[in-house]
C-alpha distance (Angstrom), angle and dihedral (degrees) to the residues before:
residue distance angle dihedral
M1 . . .
D2 3.80 . .
K3 3.80 110.4 .
G4 3.88 91.6 -156.3
K5 3.78 93.4 66.1
E6 3.76 117.6 75.5
T7 3.83 119.1 -142.0
L8 3.75 118.1 -150.2
S9 3.71 116.3 -142.7
V10 3.82 118.4 -134.8
T11 3.73 91.3 -104.8
Q12 3.80 92.5 50.6
K13 3.81 92.1 47.9
Y14 3.90 93.3 54.3
T15 3.73 92.3 40.5
I16 3.77 91.9 55.5
R17 3.87 96.0 37.3
Y18 3.74 96.5 47.5
I19 3.79 115.4 13.8
I20 3.81 101.9 37.6
N21 3.87 91.5 40.8
G22 3.83 88.8 47.1
C23 3.87 89.9 51.1
L24 3.82 90.3 49.3
W25 3.77 90.9 49.4
L26 3.74 91.0 49.1
L27 3.88 91.8 52.8
Y28 3.81 88.7 46.6
S29 3.81 89.1 51.8
I30 3.78 92.7 52.5
S31 3.78 92.1 46.4
N32 3.77 88.4 50.5
L33 3.75 90.5 62.4
V34 3.74 91.0 58.1
P35 3.83 114.7 85.6
F36 3.81 93.0 -154.4
K37 3.87 106.2 111.4
P38 3.91 98.0 -141.4
I39 3.89 88.1 55.2
R40 3.76 88.8 54.1
I41 3.73 92.2 48.8
I42 3.81 89.4 53.5
G43 3.76 87.1 50.7
A44 3.78 91.3 54.8
V45 3.77 89.8 51.6
L46 3.72 91.0 51.0
L47 3.84 88.9 55.5
F48 3.77 88.9 49.2
V49 3.90 89.5 53.9
S50 3.80 87.6 48.8
A51 3.78 89.5 54.3
I52 3.78 90.7 50.2
C53 3.78 90.2 50.0
S54 3.83 90.8 52.1
F55 3.86 92.2 49.3
Y56 3.69 89.4 46.9
T57 3.80 94.9 55.4
L58 3.85 89.1 48.4
L59 3.73 97.6 48.0
V60 3.83 108.3 34.1
R61 3.79 120.8 85.7
Q62 3.69 113.3 -93.6
E63 3.83 143.0 177.0
S64 3.71 116.3 -94.3
D65 3.81 116.6 -102.8
D66 3.85 110.6 -107.6
K67 3.81 120.6 -141.1
M68 3.80 92.7 -97.1
S69 3.87 94.5 51.2
I70 3.76 90.5 49.5
Q71 3.77 90.0 51.5
H72 3.84 91.2 46.6
I73 3.87 96.1 51.1
W74 3.91 91.8 48.0
A75 3.76 89.8 49.4
A76 3.80 91.1 47.7
K77 3.77 92.5 47.3
S78 3.82 91.2 47.6
M79 3.81 92.7 51.2
S80 3.77 90.8 46.1
L81 3.70 92.8 53.5
E82 3.86 91.4 54.3
I83 3.82 91.4 48.1
L84 3.75 92.4 48.7
L85 3.79 94.9 47.6
C86 3.72 91.6 50.3
S87 3.87 89.6 47.0
M88 3.83 89.8 51.4
M89 3.82 90.9 50.2
I90 3.73 91.5 52.9
V91 3.81 92.8 48.9
G92 3.80 88.1 48.2
I93 3.73 90.8 54.8
I94 3.72 95.4 44.3
S95 3.93 89.8 46.6
G96 3.76 88.2 59.2
F97 3.83 91.3 64.1
I98 3.83 101.2 36.1
S99 3.75 130.9 36.0
F100 3.69 108.1 -106.0
P101 3.94 126.2 166.9
F102 3.74 101.4 -133.8
Y103 3.78 92.2 -165.3
K104 3.84 88.4 71.5
A105 3.82 91.2 56.1
Y106 3.74 105.0 47.1
G107 3.72 93.5 88.4
F108 3.90 89.9 59.4
F109 3.89 87.7 55.4
V110 3.81 91.1 49.1
A111 3.84 88.5 48.4
A112 3.83 91.6 49.5
S113 3.79 91.5 47.1
Q114 3.87 87.9 55.3
M115 3.74 100.0 40.5
L116 3.84 100.7 42.3
P117 3.78 95.7 59.3
G118 3.78 92.6 46.4
L119 3.66 95.3 48.5
L120 3.80 95.3 44.6
F121 3.89 89.0 47.0
L122 3.79 88.4 56.1
K123 3.85 89.9 47.9
Y124 3.71 92.2 48.6
E125 3.82 94.1 46.5
K126 3.81 90.4 50.4
E127 3.74 99.7 42.5
G128 3.79 102.3 22.0
Y129 3.77 125.3 -124.2
């Protein structure tokens, strides 16, 4: 085995792909709320780092997913989808009663769509599903 090439474990791959990207999206979303231009530039840099993380997990050598890890990531994604849909319905109901610019909140939904599967995957890997 070549010592110069790093191999990502399944847990590392999903942590970078989902949790770290979700945290970067969350920070971007917070910076997007601030009208101060340098903060917005920092937010754009955070999204650029997120893109690098995504490409990294796609291009670097990684362990093969085993049967259980595949089952765990699909279960995590399924549960995350249900949580996000319910959250969007609640926000939709609330926005009917108060004026709320949705374009400022989309990043939070993207962050949640990244972080939830990653966190649930780690939970299912640790506890089983």
